[in-house]
Each structure stands twice: as structure tokens, then as C-alpha cells.
C-alpha positions as CSV (number, residue, x, y, z in Angstrom):
1,M,-26.3,-31.2,76.0
2,D,-24.6,-34.6,75.7
3,G,-25.4,-37.7,73.7
4,I,-25.4,-38.4,70.0
5,N,-24.9,-34.7,69.0
6,P,-23.3,-32.9,71.9
7,A,-23.3,-29.1,71.6
8,L,-19.7,-27.9,71.7
9,S,-18.2,-24.4,72.1
10,P,-16.8,-22.8,69.0
11,A,-13.3,-22.7,70.7
12,D,-13.4,-26.5,71.2
13,L,-14.5,-27.2,67.7
14,R,-11.7,-25.0,66.3
15,L,-9.2,-26.7,68.6
16,E,-10.4,-30.1,67.4
17,R,-10.0,-29.1,63.8
18,R,-6.4,-27.8,64.4
19,I,-5.4,-31.0,66.2
20,L,-6.8,-33.2,63.4
21,A,-5.1,-31.1,60.7
22,A,-1.7,-31.1,62.6
23,S,-1.8,-34.8,63.2
24,H,-2.7,-35.8,59.6
25,G,-0.4,-38.6,58.5
26,R,0.9,-39.4,61.9
27,D,-0.2,-40.8,65.3
28,L,-1.8,-38.5,67.8
29,T,0.4,-37.5,70.7
30,A,-0.8,-38.3,74.2
31,E,-1.6,-34.7,74.8
32,E,-3.6,-34.4,71.6
33,R,-5.5,-37.6,72.4
34,E,-6.3,-36.4,75.9
35,T,-7.6,-33.1,74.5
36,L,-9.8,-34.8,71.9
37,E,-11.3,-37.1,74.6
38,R,-12.0,-34.0,76.7
39,I,-13.8,-32.4,73.8
40,R,-15.7,-35.5,72.9
41,P,-15.8,-38.0,75.8
42,P,-16.3,-41.6,74.8
43,R,-19.9,-42.5,74.5
44,T,-21.7,-44.7,77.0
45,Y,-24.8,-46.7,76.4
46,P,-27.7,-46.3,76.7
47,V,-27.3,-42.7,75.4
48,R,-28.7,-40.0,77.7
49,L,-29.7,-36.6,76.4
50,A,-29.6,-33.7,78.8
51,V,-30.2,-30.0,78.0
52,Q,-28.4,-27.6,80.3
53,P,-30.4,-24.3,80.8
54,Y,-28.9,-21.2,79.4
55,D,-30.1,-17.7,80.4
56,G,-29.1,-15.0,77.9
57,P,-29.1,-14.1,74.2
58,I,-27.5,-16.5,71.7
59,A,-25.2,-14.9,69.2
60,M,-25.7,-15.9,65.6
61,L,-22.8,-17.3,63.5
62,P,-21.6,-15.4,60.4
63,V,-22.1,-17.3,57.2
64,A,-21.4,-15.0,54.3
65,Q,-20.7,-11.3,53.6
66,L,-21.2,-10.2,50.0
67,Y,-20.6,-6.8,48.3
68,A,-22.7,-5.8,45.3
69,R,-19.4,-4.6,43.6
70,D,-18.1,-8.2,43.7
71,V,-21.4,-10.0,42.8
72,P,-23.3,-8.4,39.9
73,D,-26.4,-10.6,40.4
74,L,-26.8,-9.7,44.1
75,S,-29.6,-7.1,43.4
76,P,-29.8,-5.5,46.9
77,P,-32.6,-3.1,47.9
78,E,-32.1,0.6,46.9
79,G,-29.4,2.3,48.9
80,K,-27.8,-1.0,50.0
81,D,-24.6,-2.6,48.7
82,L,-23.8,-5.2,51.3
83,L,-25.5,-8.5,52.3
84,Q,-24.6,-10.2,55.6
85,V,-26.0,-13.7,56.2
86,L,-26.0,-15.1,59.8
87,W,-27.5,-18.3,61.1
88,C,-28.5,-19.9,64.4
89,P,-26.0,-22.5,65.7
90,F,-28.9,-24.9,66.4
91,D,-31.3,-27.0,64.3
92,H,-34.7,-25.6,63.3
93,P,-35.3,-28.6,62.9
94,I,-33.3,-29.9,59.9
95,M,-31.1,-26.9,59.1
96,P,-30.0,-23.7,60.8
97,R,-32.3,-20.7,60.6
98,T,-30.9,-17.8,58.8
99,L,-31.1,-14.0,59.1
100,L,-30.4,-11.6,56.2
101,F,-29.1,-8.1,56.8
102,W,-29.0,-5.6,53.8
103,R,-26.7,-2.7,54.7
104,S,-24.8,0.2,53.2
105,A,-21.1,-0.6,53.5
106,A,-20.3,3.1,54.0
107,A,-22.5,3.2,57.1
108,V,-20.7,0.3,58.8
109,T,-18.1,2.2,60.9
110,D,-18.2,0.5,64.3
111,I,-16.5,-2.8,63.6
112,L,-16.0,-5.1,66.6
113,D,-12.4,-6.5,67.1
114,T,-13.9,-9.6,68.6
115,P,-17.5,-10.4,67.4
116,P,-19.7,-12.2,69.9
117,E,-20.0,-16.0,69.6
118,P,-22.6,-18.4,70.8
119,P,-21.7,-20.5,73.9
120,A,-22.2,-23.7,71.9
121,V,-22.8,-25.0,68.4
122,Q,-25.1,-28.1,67.9
123,F,-23.3,-29.5,64.9
124,D,-19.7,-29.2,63.7
125,G,-21.0,-28.4,60.2
126,Y,-22.8,-25.3,61.5
127,L,-19.5,-23.5,62.3
128,P,-18.1,-22.2,59.0
129,E,-14.3,-22.1,58.4
130,P,-13.2,-18.5,57.4
131,C,-12.8,-18.4,53.6
132,V,-11.9,-15.7,51.1
133,L,-14.4,-15.6,48.3
134,E,-13.4,-15.4,44.6
135,P,-16.7,-14.8,42.7
136,E,-16.9,-16.5,39.3
137,Q,-19.8,-15.7,37.1
138,I,-21.2,-18.7,35.2
139,T,-24.3,-19.7,33.2
140,E,-26.5,-22.5,34.4
141,Y,-30.0,-23.9,33.4
142,P,-33.1,-25.1,35.3
143,D,-33.3,-28.6,36.8
144,H,-34.9,-31.0,34.3
145,L,-37.9,-31.3,36.5
146,E,-38.7,-27.7,35.8
147,L,-38.8,-28.3,32.0
148,S,-41.6,-29.6,29.9
149,E,-41.7,-33.4,29.1
150,E,-41.1,-32.6,25.4
151,L,-38.0,-30.6,26.2
152,Q,-36.8,-33.2,28.7
153,E,-37.0,-35.9,25.9
154,Q,-35.1,-33.6,23.5
155,L,-32.4,-33.1,26.0
156,K,-32.1,-36.8,26.7
157,Q,-31.7,-37.6,23.0
158,W,-29.2,-34.8,22.6
159,S,-27.2,-36.0,25.6
160,V,-26.7,-39.6,24.3
161,P,-23.5,-38.9,22.3
162,Q,-22.3,-36.3,24.9
163,A,-22.7,-38.8,27.8
164,A,-21.2,-41.6,25.8
165,A,-18.1,-39.6,25.2
166,E,-17.7,-39.0,29.0
167,D,-18.9,-42.5,30.0
168,M,-22.0,-41.1,31.8
169,D,-25.7,-42.0,31.9
170,P,-27.6,-39.9,29.3
171,D,-30.6,-39.8,31.7
172,T,-28.6,-37.8,34.3
173,Y,-26.0,-36.1,32.0
174,Y,-28.0,-32.8,31.8
175,D,-28.5,-32.4,35.5
176,C,-25.0,-33.5,36.5
177,V,-23.0,-31.6,33.9
178,L,-25.1,-28.8,32.5
179,S,-28.1,-27.6,34.5
180,N,-27.2,-26.8,38.2
181,A,-23.8,-25.7,39.3
182,P,-23.0,-27.3,42.7
183,G,-21.4,-25.4,45.5
184,W,-22.1,-22.0,47.1
185,K,-23.7,-19.5,44.6
186,V,-25.7,-16.3,44.3
187,G,-28.8,-16.5,42.2
188,G,-29.2,-19.2,39.6
189,W,-31.6,-22.2,39.8
190,P,-32.4,-24.5,42.7
191,A,-31.5,-28.1,42.5
192,W,-34.4,-30.5,43.2
193,N,-32.5,-33.5,44.4
194,S,-34.7,-34.5,47.4
195,T,-38.0,-33.0,46.5
196,D,-40.1,-32.0,43.5
197,P,-40.2,-28.4,42.3
198,S,-42.8,-26.3,44.2
199,P,-43.8,-22.7,43.9
200,Q,-42.3,-20.4,46.6
201,P,-44.6,-17.3,46.8
202,C,-43.7,-14.3,49.0
203,S,-45.7,-14.4,52.2
204,E,-46.1,-10.6,52.0
205,C,-47.1,-9.9,48.4
206,G,-47.4,-13.3,46.7
207,T,-44.7,-12.6,44.2
208,G,-42.8,-15.8,43.1
209,M,-39.6,-16.0,45.1
210,E,-36.2,-16.4,43.5
211,V,-33.0,-18.0,44.8
212,L,-30.7,-15.4,46.5
213,L,-28.1,-17.7,48.0
214,T,-27.3,-21.4,48.0
215,V,-25.3,-22.7,50.9
216,A,-23.9,-26.1,49.9
217,T,-22.1,-28.9,51.7
218,F,-20.0,-29.7,48.6
219,E,-18.3,-27.3,46.2
220,E,-18.5,-29.8,43.3
221,G,-20.6,-32.9,42.6
222,D,-19.1,-36.4,42.7
223,D,-20.7,-37.3,39.3
224,A,-20.2,-34.1,37.5
225,G,-16.6,-34.7,36.4
226,N,-14.7,-31.5,36.0
227,S,-17.7,-29.6,34.5
228,W,-18.2,-27.4,37.6
229,S,-14.8,-27.5,39.2
230,P,-14.1,-24.0,40.7
231,H,-11.3,-22.0,39.1
232,P,-8.8,-21.9,40.6
233,H,-9.5,-25.2,42.5
234,P,-9.3,-24.5,46.2
235,G,-7.1,-27.5,46.9
236,A,-6.8,-29.0,50.3
237,G,-9.3,-28.0,53.0
238,P,-8.6,-26.9,56.6
239,Y,-8.5,-30.5,58.0
240,P,-8.8,-34.1,56.9
241,G,-12.2,-34.9,55.4
242,H,-12.6,-31.3,54.3
243,R,-10.9,-31.4,50.9
244,G,-11.2,-28.8,48.3
245,Y,-14.9,-29.6,47.7
246,N,-15.7,-28.8,51.3
247,A,-13.3,-26.0,52.2
248,T,-16.0,-24.1,54.2
249,G,-16.5,-27.0,56.7
250,V,-20.3,-26.5,56.4
251,Q,-22.6,-29.5,56.3
252,I,-26.4,-29.1,55.5
253,G,-28.3,-32.2,56.6
254,S,-26.4,-35.3,55.5
255,G,-24.8,-33.5,52.6
256,Y,-27.5,-31.3,51.0
257,R,-27.9,-27.6,50.0
258,Q,-29.8,-24.9,51.8
259,H,-31.5,-22.4,49.3
260,L,-32.5,-19.0,50.5
261,F,-35.3,-17.6,48.4
262,V,-36.1,-13.8,48.4
263,C,-38.9,-11.7,46.9
264,P,-37.6,-10.0,43.7
265,A,-40.1,-7.2,44.1
266,K,-39.0,-6.4,47.7
267,P,-35.8,-8.2,48.9
268,E,-36.5,-7.0,52.4
269,H,-39.7,-9.1,52.6
270,P,-39.3,-12.3,54.7
271,H,-37.2,-14.9,53.0
272,I,-37.8,-18.7,52.6
273,E,-35.4,-21.5,53.5
274,L,-35.5,-24.8,51.6
275,M,-33.2,-27.8,51.9
276,T,-32.8,-29.9,48.7
């Protein structure tokens, strides 16, 4: 596929990232420039979109691997202690479609030296950079839209001196600094940035779904000060533009979060994906 969002191979995307990282602060060499132009040829207009046929299975991309021993709030099904999250390297239609695999770590014995990869990835932000997780347990509170009007007003009045001390808007202080932690997280509350809160019932049993995992574009919010800075701060990212707040290289939409909701009664029931 070529055009506005050409699908590229994982190998080419990684090579592009390595070149951009290595050339940071200096001019590209002739060889580097030639390689980048091969990976992303200059656009010609009008833009033509062409989809090349592909016959065969498409491997999913690994997104997260979490052990119950490291994440107390994971709550896996009985007999399971490992969660593996994969997603499709293509849009469905505004975010990648995910698969959840609950497993017993002791039963995972045949580990592939070279896991299969898809022939192409539609967006650079759908190819995660390998990262080592350092779980940090925190306390957060619901988005203000999930609270009663009375409680919202009380919080606004309480926030006035707090916000003034940090030169922030009291109307947004609670959401930015106190309620929802930005970044990747297990459990907690969803952030309703682009849509109003809505019930998420389980399609199998009708139980209200709860957030299992949040996949976020940014690790910390631009307007939250240092309130939610990870500890220790991850520092520089893998390549220019991917600073500490985007070390995974993942991008959801134009900078949103992808919440994965699961049924608390039966985690193995079909999950729900929601971008906010």
C-alpha cells in the first residue's frame, strides 16, 4: 500500500528509527538519506492508494506481557498468572484491534527464538519499542464527569487555592493533577477526554465492565506538571520525538489512549476497546 500512510515492514521501521536516533544532532550521511528515501519515497500528487494482495496469515504484534506477581491489581482468571496482549498491525478503523491471552507462566515452555512478525505495519505508532516495565502502584480517582454535580462544585471550590499555588486553572486542576494518571496503567479509571462517560456492559452476562489496561500515547500529561511523572523518569526515548513521555513509540489516534475493558465476573468474556 502506498500513499498518505504507506504500510512498512517492521524491519524498515526499526531501521528508520535507528538512523534517526544515530543522526540526531548532525546531518544525515548520503547513505542514510538514500536509505530513508527508499523506506519512504518522496510523495507525488495526486496521491494514489493501492493495496497489494497478501495471501496468508498475519502475525499479531506483542504489546504487553504482565505477570500477576508484578501487578497486584491484574486479577487474572483462576489458575492463570500471565496476561499477554497482542494487536493487529492495521487500523480497525481508528485503533488496532487487540487480543488478550490469559495463561499460566509455568505452562509456557516452548518459547520461540524469533517470534513471527507481520509483513507490514500500517502506522509507525503500531510498532511498540521493547521496554522493561517497572510497575508503580498509585491511587487515582474518577474523571470529574463521573461525579455528581454537587461533588464537582465542591472539588472546584477546594481546587481554587491549590490551582493558584501552581498557576493552574481551578476548573481543570482536579482532572489534570488528581483524578486520572496518564500513561500506561493496569486498572484504575478511564479518562473521558474525547467522549462522555458511557456504561460498558459485558456482551455475555451484562456485568459492568472495568478497565483492565490503558495503552497511552504519552506517559505524562502536558498540563499535569510533575504530578504524575513516572519514578524513576524514563529519560530520553529511543529516537528524536520519542522523549521520556513516549518511550514505547506507540501512538493511538492523534495522541489518545486505548482502554481495554474486561468483565470483572469472568475476565475471559469478550473485552471492549474504547479510545478516549
